[in-house]
DRENGUFI-721876 format. One record per atom (N, C-alpha, C): z, x, y. Coordinates in pm, whole numbers, plus 32768, in hexadecimal, padded with zeros to 4 digits. Layout:
<rs>
ZXY...
</rs>
This chain:
<rs>
B79C5C4046D0B7E15CB046B4B8745CA9470DB87B5C7D477DB90B5C7547D5B9715C1C4761B9505BAB470CB9B15B8946CAB9BA5BCB4668B9605C2F4627B9A95C7445BEBA095CFF45DEB9DF5D244651BA4E5D874686BADF5D3946C4BADC5CD046EABB735C7446FFBB865C63468ABB515C0A460CBBA55C1B4596BBC15C9E4550BB815CFE4552BB995D864502BC225DA14576BC0E5D8C45E9BCA95DDC4638BD1C5D8D4622BD005CF245F9BD695CBA460ABDB65CC34588BD4E5D034501BD975D26445BBDBD5DD74491BD865DF744DFBDA15E8F450ABE4E5EAB4526BE495E2F457BBEDB5E0145C5BF565DDE4574BF1F5D9B451CBF795D82449EBFA45DFE444EBF455E374443BF3E5EC943DDBFA45EFF43FDBF885F0A4482C0025F7044BEC07A5F5A44CCC0AC5ED444EEC1025EC144DEC1525EBF4471C1135E8B43F6C15A5EC14373C17D5F184358C1115FA6434FC11C60184338C18D60564373C18360604413C1E46074444DC27660624431C2955FCA43EDC3045F8C43D8C3155FC7434BC2B0601142F0C2DD603A4280C32A60B54291C2D2611B42FCC2FF618D431CC37561B24362C385613E43B7C411612C440EC48C611D43A0C45A60C3433CC4E060A042EBC4EC61114291C47A6164425EC4A861E04204C5006253425FC4EB626C42BEC50162CD4329C59262C14341C5B1622F4354C63E621A4391C6B461FC42F2C67962194291C6CD61FA4223C744625C4231C7BE622E41EBC83D624A420DC839630E4200C80063354189C80763BE4153C7D1642441DEC76863D6420CC70064244274C770641D42ECC7B263C1432CC80163A34391C89E63F7438EC8BE641042FDC931644442CDC8F465034311C895651A42C1C85E65B942D7C82765C84375C810656143D3C8116574445FC899658144A6C8D6655C447EC982654D44AAC9BA65B4447EC9A265DC441EC9DE667243FAC98B66F44430C8E866C6444AC8C367184491C8EE67394531C8DF669F4576C92566CE45DAC99F66E6463DCA2566BC459CCAA866CD45A8CACB675E457DCAFB673544E8CB2767A444A6CB10678E442ECAE467F843C3CACC67D4433CCB5C67A642F6CBD267EA4333CC1F67D242E3CC72672542FECC2A66ED4349CC57664B4350CC6E661742FDCCE965D842EFCD15657E4272CCA765144291CCC564A74224CC47640F4212CC5D63D642A0CD2063BF42BDCD3A63624337CD19637143B3CD06642343A4CCD56463444CCC5A6456444ACC03643C43E1CB7D643343EECB4663A7440ACB92633B43A3CB9462AD4414CBA9629E447CCC2162C944B7CC5062B34534CC0563134594CB9563514590CB4D63C945C6CAC9633145D4CAAF6323456CCA3462C14569CA6D622C45A7CAD061F74588CAE861A545C6CAF661A34661CB2E620F4698CB1962274731CA9762274775CA1F6246471BC9A1623E4746C94961E34716C98961704702C91C610B46D5C8E860FB4655C8DB61874611C88E619E457CC8CE6133452BC92A6111451AC97060A344BCC92D601344C8C91A5FE94545C8C75F494546C8645F2944EEC82E5EB444DCC7D45E854471C7785ED644B9C7045ED04454C6975F13442EC61B5ED14484C6465E444461C5E15DFC44D6C5EC5E0E4593C6775E1D4587C6B55E28461FC6675EAE463BC6895F0545CBC66B5FA94627C5E55FA54655C58E5F6E45E6C5075F3D45C5C4CF5F2F4667C4FC5EAB468EC4E05E5B46FBC4E95EC44769C5505F0E4781C5745F5C4808C5205FE447D9C4F860044762C49260874779C42B60494793C3F45FC14764C3835F8947C2C37A5F86486AC4135F5D4893C4105F3C4933C4045E9C4930C4275E4048CCC43A5DDE48F6C4C65D8848D2C5205DF448BAC5C05DF548E0C5FE5E51493AC6605E424972C6A55E8249AFC7165ED9493BC6FB5F6549B4C7595FCC493EC7F75F9C498DC7DF5F8C49EFC8625F7D4A48C8C360054A50C94C5FEF4A75C9D960624A5ECA0B603E49F4CA12609A49A1CA8D609E4933CB0060E94976CB7D60904959CC1960C34951CC26610A48CDCC47618B48A8CC5E61C04824CCFF61C9482ACD0E61B847C7CD9C61CC478DCDED622D479BCDAE629D4806CDFF62FC4825CE0062D048FCCDD4627B4903CDD76246498ECD5C626E49C2CD1B62A2499FCCA862E349E7CC1C62684A2ECBF362734A77CB60620C4A8ACB2A62504A77CA9B62444A1DCA3F626D49DCC9C562064A1AC92E62164A23C8CD61E34A25C856623B49EAC7EB61FA4990C79562894950C6FB6269499AC734625A4A30C6C262444A67C6F262924AE9C75E62E64AF2C781634B4B3BC76763C64AE9C6F163FE4B24C6D564644ADFC67E64A24B49C65965344B49C5F5656C4BA7C614656F4C2AC6B365A04C32C6DD65984C8EC72E65174CFFC709648D4CA5C71664334CF1C79A641A4CF0C81D63CB4D32C8A363A04D01C89D634D4CD0C936630A4CAAC94362734C53C90262054C8DC953621B4D13C95061B34D6BC8B1619A4DA9C87461EF4DBBC7FA61FB4DFAC77961EC4D4FC7AD61FC4CF7C76661E34C89C741612B4C68C6A6612A4C5DC67260924C55C69F60634BBBC6A35FCB4BEAC6EC5F7E4B3AC6775F824AEEC5D65FA44B17C5655FA64A8DC514603D4AC4C4F9605F4A51C4EE60F14A46C492610049E3C43C60BF4981C3FF60AC4929C37360B5493CC31360C548BFC29460E148C4C228607F4936C25E6020495EC22D5FB449A8C24A60024A44C2BE60434A34C2C0606E4AD4C2A261184ACFC24261324A63C20961CB4A76C27C620D4A6AC2D862014A31C361625249F8C38062834973C33E62E34938C35662FB48B8C3F663324858C425634348D9C4C1637548B9C4B6640E48C0C534643B48C5C57464C248B8C53A650F4836C519659C4824C50C65E847C5C58F66414796C5C3663B4750C65C66874708C616671646FFC5A4671D46C0C58167954693C53C67D4472CC50167CB4775C4B2681647C1C52168154862C54D67824874C5B9679A48C8C55F6767494DC4FA67204934C49E66DB49B8C49F66334979C44F660749EAC401656149CEC39D658A4963C3A0650A4920C332654E48B1C2CB652E48D3C2A964F34931C20A64AC4963C1D0654749C1C23765A249ADC1F7662249E6C1D3666049ABC22D668A491AC20C66CA48ABC19166A94848C18B66374862C12765D847E9C09E65DE4830C07E65CC48BABFF065B948EABFD86660491AC02E66C848F9BFFE674E4923BFF4676F487BC03367634809C0006792479BBF536752476ABF6B66B64788BF056669476EBE8966CC4788BE6C66D04837BE25670F4873BDD567AC481CBE7067EF4807BE48686C47B7BDDB6862473EBE2867D546F2BDCB67C64653BD5A67944677BD4F674946FBBCDC66FA470CBC366781471ABC7567BE4769BC2668384793BC01687946D0BC64688D4698BC3968F14616BC04686E45C1BBE067DD45DABBA1679045B6BB16679845BCBB1567954630BA8667614679BA3367F94656BA626884464BBA2068D8460CB9F568FB458CBA7F68A9452CBA5168A14498B9E5681A4471BA1167C144D7B95D678444D1B8ED678C4510B90267F9456FB87B6823459AB83D6880453DB87868BB4515B84869174477B83468E64407B879684843F0B8526843437CB80967DF4331B7CB676443DAB760671043BFB6E76755438DB6B767B84418B63267DB4400B63368014363B6806868434FB65D68DD42D5B662685A426CB6C167FB424BB6D6679841DFB637672241E0B62167314243B5D966C04244B52F67064210B5096792424DB4C067D14222B4BE67E54174B52C682C4175B559683740D6B50E67BD4069B535674A40A9B51E66C04048B4A166B34031B47A668B40B6B3EC666C40C5B37A66D8406EB38267734086B34467BB4047B36367A93F9DB3DD67A03F8EB3CF675A3ED0B3A866F53EB2B3AA66B23F3DB391661C3EDCB30A66063EEFB29966463F3BB21E662B3F28B1E0665A3EDDB20966BD3E6EB1D466CF3DFDB21066DB3D77B23266523D61B2A2662F3CE8B29A66853C68B2D466FB3C5BB2D9673A3BCCB29967CA3BF0B26B67EB3C4CB24A68423C47B28868E53C56B25769493C78B2B869A93C72B32469B33D01B2D069933D78B34869923DCAB39A69263DF4B38068C93DABB3D5684A3D61B435686E3D3DB43268993CCFB49868DD3C57B4FB69683CB8B4AD69823D0FB51F6A0A3D37B54169DC3DCEB53569893E03B56969583E84B5DC68E33E3CB58B688E3DD5B61F683E3D87B69768893D7BB68C69073D48B6E0694F3CF3B746697B3D6FB70469B03DDCB75A69CC3E4DB7AD696A3E7DB78268F13EA5B7B368813EA9B83668673E83B83568603DD2B87268403D71B8FA688D3DA9B8BA69003D8BB93769953D8BB976698E3E09B94C69563E84B97E69703EE4B9E168D73F0FB9B668693EE7BA1A67FB3EE9BA7C67E73E8DBA8468443E17BABC68623DCEBB4E68CD3DDABB2D68F83E44BBA569873E71BBD6693F3E9EBC7569143ECDBCAE68F83F4BBCE2696C3FA6BD0269214025BD1B69634080BD4B69F0407ABDF169C14042BE526A3A4024BDF76AAC3FCBBD996A743F58BD846B023F34BCEA6B3D3F70BCA16AF33FB6BC5E6B2A3FF9BC626B7F4090BCF26B5740B8BD186B8F411DBD6A6C2840FDBDB46C28408CBDD86C8E403CBD566CF14032BCFC6CDD3FF7BC866D223FDBBC5C6D5B407CBC3F6D3C40C1BC056D354135BC416DBF416EBCF76D754165BD5A6E01418EBD2E6E7E4156BD4F6E5140EABD386EB340ACBCD66F4740A7BC2C6EFE40CDBBB76F2E40C5BB9B6F70413FBBD36F0341A3BBA16F26422BBC156F864270BC986F66425EBCE76FAD42C4BD4E6FF4424ABD21701941F8BD8F707241B1BD5A70FD418EBDB5717B41ABBDAD721A41C4BD79721E4129BDB371DE40D5BDB671F24047BD1A71C94010BCDA718B4024BC2A717E4018BBF171D64052BC1471E8410DBBC172404146BB6D71F341A1BB78716741B6BB2D711D4207BB5E71074277BB8B712842B2BBD271044320BB9A70E543B1BB5F706F438DBAE4704D43EEBB496FD0444DBB816FB0443BBBC16F444472BC9C6F6044B0BC806FCB450FBD0A6FF9453FBD706F9A4577BD1A6F4345BCBD796ED5460EBDA36E8045AEBE536E2545CCBE836DD54598BE686D4245DFBE856CD8456BBE4F6C4745B6BEBE6C264636BF1C6C5C4634BF8C6C3046B4BF4A6C784717BF0E6CEB4709BECF6D214790BE666CA947D4BE1B6C524751BD966BFC4799BDE56BA547CBBE656B7947DABE906B02480EBE636B264890BE826B8F48BEBE736BA1496DBDE26BEF4999BDCA6C3A492ABD306C744922BCF16C9A48C1BCC56C3048A0BC4F6C204822BBDA6C414812BBC56C9247C0BB256D0F47BCBB2C6D32472BBAC86D5546FABA9D6D7A467CBACE6DAE4619BB256E28465CBB8D6E5C4602BC036E1545BCBC3F6DB44626BCC06D6C4609BC8F6CEB45F7BC176C8C45D3BC116C0B45DBBBBA6C0C4572BB546C4A454DBAF76C1744F8BB2B6C02446BBB7F6C7D444CBBDA6C4E43AABBF06BA54399BC586B72440EBC8E6AED43D9BC216AAE43D4BBB06A894441BB3F6A3C4450BAE36A5C43A8BAB96AE143A2BA886AD7430CBB186A934282BB706AD442A5BBB86AA2423ABB9D69CF4216BBA0698A42A9BBA6690C429DBB1168DB4295BACA692942B2BA3C690742BBB9ED68F141F2BA22696941CCB9EA69724153BA0C68F440D2BA6268DA40E2BA71686F4083BA3167F240CEBA1967F84131B9D467824169B938676A414AB91B67E94166B87867FF4149B85F67B940E0B8C2680C4094B86967D53FB5B899674B3FB9B8E667013FF3B90C66923FF1B877661B3FF5B85E664540A4B806660940E7B783661F40C7B77466A9409AB6F466A6406AB6BF66863FE0B70B665B3F6BB71966213F16B6E6657A3F35B75665583F8EB70B64C23FA9B66464AD3FC9B66F6517402FB5C965054071B58A65164011B59B65AB3F9BB54765A63F2EB51165393ED2B59064CA3EACB56064613E65B52664143EABB53B63DE3F27B4FF636D3F98B49063863F99B443642B3FAFB3C764553FC2B35E64543F5CB3A164833EDAB38B64313E59B34163C33E29B3AA636A3E4BB37B62F53E2EB30A62BB3E93B31F62DA3F17B2B162C03F7CB22A62E53F2DB22063723F25B19A63A03ED1B149636A3E64B1CB63133E33B15762AE3DAEB174623B3DD4B15162043E5BB15661673E7AB0B661713E7FB09160E73E69AFFF60933E82AFBF60DF3EF3AFF960C73F73AFC160FE3FE3AF7A61613FEEB00161F73FB8AFAF626C3FDEAF5E62A43F4EAF5462103EE6AEFD62673EA5AE6F62333EC0AE5561CB3F48ADE361663F4DADC561DA3FC0AE2862004001ADFB62C14058ADCC62DC4025ADD063093FB5ADB263913F76AD2D63563F3AAD2062E53EFEAC9362C93ECDAC2162CA3F62AC4762AB3F87ABF462974031ABD4631F4063ABF163904047ABF3641A4020AC5A643B40D3ACBA640440E0ACFD643E414EAD2E64C64126AD5F65194176AD7265974176AE0265814148AE18661940FAAEC665D440D1AF096606412CAF11663B418DAF6B665B4201AF5965D8425BAF0865A0426BAEF564E142BAAF5664B24266AF4B64B841C5AF7A64644178B020644D41ADB02864D4418BB0F4650341BDB10764CF4216B0B26510426DB0EC64E7431FB0E864774348B04A6448432CB06963B24372B0826338432DB06163444280B09662DA4249B12A62E2421FB14D636241EDB1D36368418FB248637E41B6B23C63CD4243B2B763F4425CB31B639842A3B2E0634042E6B33A62EF432BB353628842B6B33C626F426AB36B621741F4B3CE625141AEB3BD62D841B2B404632F4146B49E637A4167B48B6348420DB50C63834260B56F630F4287B55362754251B59B61F3425CB63A6210421AB61A62524192B6C26274414CB6D762E2418BB6A1635241A2B6E763E041EAB74B63D2426BB6F5636D4295B75263414337B7C163354326B7BD62B742C1B85F62934293B8AC62E1426AB881633E4234B8D563B641FAB91A6403424CB8A9640442ADB8E3648A430DB92C644B436CB90E63DE438FB972638143CDBA10637F43C7BA0963574315BA8A635742B7BAB463E142C4BA66644A42CCBA9E64AD42BDBB0B64ED434BBB2564C143AFBB7764DD43D5BBFB64D743DDBC226438439FBCAD6422439EBCBE648A4317BC6A64AB42C6BC9065244251BCC365C24291BC7365B64302BC8D66694331BD166678436FBD5B65D1437DBDCD65DC43CEBE3A66074358BE2D65F842D8BE5A661A425EBE4D66AD423FBDC666A34247BD9367584217BDCA67C4428BBDE367AE4313BE1267E54387BEB66808433ABEFB67B84327BF7567CC4306BF7868434291BF3F68884251BF3F68DF41F1BF0F695A4248BEA9692D4288BE5769B542BBBEC169D64325BEF26983437FBF3469AF43FBBFB469DD43C5BFFF69A64367C05B6A0E4328C0286AA442F4BFD36AA842C7BFA76B334265BF7D6B7942EEBF5D6B5A4351BF0E6BB743B3BF6E6BA64422BFFC6B5F442DC0506B684480C0146B394527BF9C6AC44519BF606AA04563BFB26A1A45B8C01A6A28460FC06E69C24620C035692D4661BFDD690A4612BFB4688B4629C0136808460EBF9A67AA45ECBFC3671A45D4C01467404543BFB1676344D6BFDE67774443C05E67AC4452C073683B44A9C1036884448DC153685244C5C15667C6451BC1BD679D457FC1E067174500C18F66EA44B1C1BD6697444BC20766E043EAC1F5677243D5C25167A74379C2EC67AF4395C2D967DF4427C33768054460C3A26777447BC369670C4486C3AE66AD44A3C422665F4425C3AD667C43ADC3F2663C4318C442669342E7C422673A42F8C479679642F6C518676D4320C526676F4396C5926774441FC5CA66D04438C57D665F43FBC5A865EE43CEC5B765C94486C54765E644ACC53665AA454AC4F96528454AC55B64D9454BC525644E4547C4BB640B4592C4EA642C4611C48563F24676C40F6419467CC41364B1465EC38164E94660C36464CE45DCC39064BD4577C35F64AD44EBC2FE63F44507C36063BE453AC3166310456AC27C633945B4C2A76380461AC22B639B466CC1A863A2463DC1B9640645F2C162646345ACC13C640F453EC17F638C44F8C13F634B44C1C0DF62DD4507C12462BE4554C0DC62424587C041625B45B4C04463084608BFDF63624635BF6B634145B8BFA063764557BF3D639544D3BF2062EF448CBF71629244A0BF2962074490BECB61EB44E3BEBF61CE4563BE6A61BA45C3BE04622745B9BDF962B84598BD7D62C14599BD2762A84522BD75629544AEBD436268442EBCD461BF445DBD2F61734489BD0860E8449FBC8160F444F8BC6F61534560BC40616A45C6BB8C617945ABBB9761E9453BBB4C621844F9BB1561DF4493BB4661804449BB1E60FF4407BAC06093444FBB05608044B2BACF602F4512BA3D60554543BA4B60F34562B99E6134459DB9666126450CB98A6147449AB93D6146444FB8E060C34406B933607C441EB8F05FD2440FB8AC5FC74488B8AF5FE344FEB8635FB54558B7E960084552B7F360774519B75B60D24536B72060AB449FB77660974455B722605A43B5B6CC5FD143E1B7065F8A444DB6B35EF94466B6485F2544B1B6345F77450AB5AE5FAF454DB562600844E4B595603F44A5B517607D4426B4E4604E43DDB5305FCF4386B5025F7B435CB5065EDD4365B47E5EDF439FB4595E4E43F4B4A45DF64380B4775DFF4302B4875D8D429FB51A5D5542ACB5965DAE42B1B6175D8A42D1B61C5D2C434FB5DA5D4C43C9B5D25D21444CB57A5C9B443FB5215C974404B5015BF543EBB53C5B9343A8B5805BDC431DB5B05B7D42FCB65C5B4F4338
</rs>
């Protein structure tokens, strides 16, 4: 197990470096840098003024050199611009150019300065990630028990009326994207035109004081799609297990149907859904982009939209790195959990 984890960790590190290099290259394309210069300077700047602004701040250096500085393995140093002013990319958050360190990359725990929020990127990212983590926690807490119950009940008696009813519900919810279900929930439960004004709070208020009125609809919007998807996977796995030879043997021996399900079928049927559930966490990161924007819940997904829309390069890079790390970690957790649940893979 230890060698497996070390081997996977090495692959994860190489994958993370490759992905971050691609993201860094894409965000540092000249059109993006030109937009940054005009946003921070003047939209009427000429091409020469744009190049001068970028050159004075080190944006025109070689991409691999900039990537090394961003990682923290190469020094930023002090840059003397054509205007005679000495600058340093490490001089932010009140630090002077003279007191600024030469190394201020990810390895030093510094992710740069947000041009949109005028704060260190670290502070903004962890705050917004905490809000999204809270939203994802409640979404998973609502999703997993309901989805597993629907899947198990549907798969226990394949082809029955209950199976067809639950399967139809699962297909409908998994086929409805968040931006549709969210709008429908808002129109039905908060609009005065329909009359069901059950939820009067806003998701923005939920960032400080979450309760049922202001937090349930965003959670339900995320959960609905995932309930249908996980339920379908669980139902397929359960139906397959219920036709296995050992279940037939238990049935012929006179084992009660409930014991057939709980003692013999359930554990094996949950191996595949476990992987699906763990791998839903990275998907939730993309799902919250739509949901948080729709409900104006200013979490990690909302932050990604703001960073991309306002060309906040350091923020966009930080959000991308966090997303990559979360995806790789969930894949590692999924593989380890699968080893424990399926002894055949562990023995091999």
